[in-house]
N, C-alpha and C positions, 0 to 999 in steps of 0.2 A: 549626553550629547550624541547625535547620530554620526554615522560615518559617511564620507563622501563617496558616492558610487556613480558609475556610468549606467544610464538607462539601457537595458538590452534591446529595446525597440527602436528608440530614436537616437541614442548616443549622447544625449544631454546629461549633464551632471545633476545629481539631486542628493538631498540629505536623507540617507537611509536610516530609518528608525526601527526597522523590524516589522513594520505593518505592511508596506507595499514593496513589491519587487520592481516596480517601474516608477518613473517620475510622475508628478502630479498631472501633467498634460496627457500623458498616455493612460493614466489611471482614469481620467474623465472619459477618454475615448472608449476604454474597456467597459466603463459603466454604461455608456450609451449602447454599446453592442449587447451588453447583458440585458438591458431593458428591451431591445429589439427581439432577442431570443426568447425572453420570458413572455413578451406579448405574443409571439408566434406560438409558443407552447401552451398558452392559456386557452387557445381555441380548442374546443372539444375534439375536432378532427385531427389536430396535430399532437395531441398528448402522447400518442404512441409512435411518434416520429423517431426514426433512427438518427444517429449522429450525422451520417452522410446527408440525410434529407434536411436536417437543420442547417448544415453547412451550405448546401445548395440554395436553400430558401433565404437565409439571412446573410450569407457571405462571411460569417464569423469563422475564425480558424478553429480547427478541431482541438488543438492544444488548449485553447481558452475554455472550450466546453468541458474538457477533462479537468481542468483546474477548478472550474466552478462546481463540478460534481464532487471532486475530492474535498473541497472546502465546505461543502454542504449548502451552497447557494442554490443549486438545482437538485431537488430531492428525487432519487430513483423511485421512491415509493409513489410519487405523483406522476412521474414520467418514466415508465418501466424500461424503455430501451436505452436509457442513458447509463453511462458508467465511465470508467477510466481504465487504462491498460494495467494489467498485472505487471509488477516489477520483474517477474521471472520469465513468463512466457508471452506476455502481451495480450492475453485474452481479456475481455472486459470484465471488470469486477465493480462492485458498488460499495465495498467497505474494506478497510485494511489495505495492505500493500500487495497481498497475494490473492489470487483467485482460489476458489474452493478446491480445484484439482491439485494445485501446487501446495496448498496447505495440507491436504491429505497425504500427498507424496512426502512432504517434509516430515510430517508426524510419523509416517511409516519408517522413514530412514532413521529418525531419532529413536524410535522404539527398538529398531534393529541394533543401533549403536549401544543403547542402554543395556539390552540383553547381552550383547557381546562383552561389555564392560563388566557386568555382573558375573558372567561365566569366567572371565579372566581372574576376577577377584576371588571367586570360589576355588579355582584351581590353585592360585597362589596360597590361599589359606590352607588348603589340604596338603600342600607341599611343606608348609611350616609346622604341621602337626607333629608333635613328638610323642612317642610311646615310651613309657617308663616300665621297667620290670620291677616287681616288688621283691626285693631281696630278703625281706624279713619273713616271708612265708616259709613255714616249715614243710619239708617234703615228707610225704606220708607213704 
């Protein structure tokens, strides 16, 4: 059984089942807007349109375009200027939550952290080393 939620667009209550984030009426409106955008992008001249140009031509909200790209309904491979904002810096990306620059920066920071952790472990290990004298050796 779904949970009762308020639609973020119109405020009506609907039964949320995990499929849609809006009520049925708003979902139908979004689907009509998607069809308008897709019809606009199918024209050869419009395939390289930017998000701003699509918003101006169709009147669709930028957030909806980002949502459709994120969900894979609009493929950046077919429409190269489409994307959605990186969760870290806001630059456009086409897959994942972070853009390439933020991924590279994060990997670099993780590598530095890992190297520092390994260094600390090696220092701790060297401090724990115990040297034993062999008392059974005969002096010559």
